[in-house]
N, C-alpha and C positions, 0 to 999 in steps of 0.2 A: 841253314843259317839264318833267315829271318824268324821265323819260329822260335826258335834258340832266344834271339834277341828280346822277341816278343816278351816270352816268358819271363825273362831273366828283370826287365823292365814295369811288370805287373805291377802296379801297386795294391797291396794285399790289405790296405787300412780298412777301415769303416766306410761303407758307402755316404757319403756325406756332401752337401753343397758347398764346395769348399774354391777358393780362388785358385786359380790358373797361374802356377809362373811361368818367367820369363822364355824357359824354356819350352813349356809345352803349348804357351802361344804360338811359339816359332813352327813348331813342328804340327799346329793344328789341333792340337788337342781341346776337348770340352771339357769347363769346368765341372762338368756334372760327373760326378762318379770316375774322374779320369779319362772319359772316354777319347779316343783321339778318332781322327777322320775319316779314317778306314772302320773303324769298329761302330761310329754312326752310320755309316752307309750300309753297312751288316744291319746294324738295329731297324735301320729303313726298310730294307728288302724284308727281313722277316716280319715285321708290319704288315708287309704288302702280300703276306702269304706265299713267299717265294720259298721254294723246297732246297737244299743245299747244291744241288746240282745245277740248280738254273741261277744262283747266285755265285758259283762257278765260273759259269758261261760269263756273266757281266762283268764281274772282276778278274778274269783272267788270271785266277789262282786255282789249284787243285782243289779238291774235296777235304784233304786232311788237312790245309791250311784253314778251309774256312771251317771247318769244325774245332780248329785251334783255335780262331778267332771267337768263335761263338763262348767255347769254353770261360778262354779271359772277359768276354763279356758278362757271361752270368757270372761269373767271381768277382768282376767288379762292382754289378749291380747286386748282389748277394740274392740270387734267383735261383730257382732250379730248373724256368723253361722258357719257353718262347714267348707264351703271351704272358709271363709275370715280369720278363723283362721290355717288352713294348710298351708295358704299363707303366713299368718304372719310369722309362723316358719319353712317355706321351707327350711332352709337354715340349719339347724339343721337335720333336718331328713337323 
């Protein structure tokens, strides 16, 4: 159910710096590309070179959930891989 909600809530607009809404601030999302707190946490782990399995252990999610998050992150950032994602949000880490 959580994955379905994430997919439904994904903002597919072009990735631009935008002001966060009151709801996003309440839910802890970043104004940059609409990444929420969990997504930013995953980007930090990716930037540290962690593999999906290591991220699952730290966040207590299944590997498929982490892969879903990463797919959503790539979509929001308009990138194709880990390196591009990390480079895109470098200033926030």
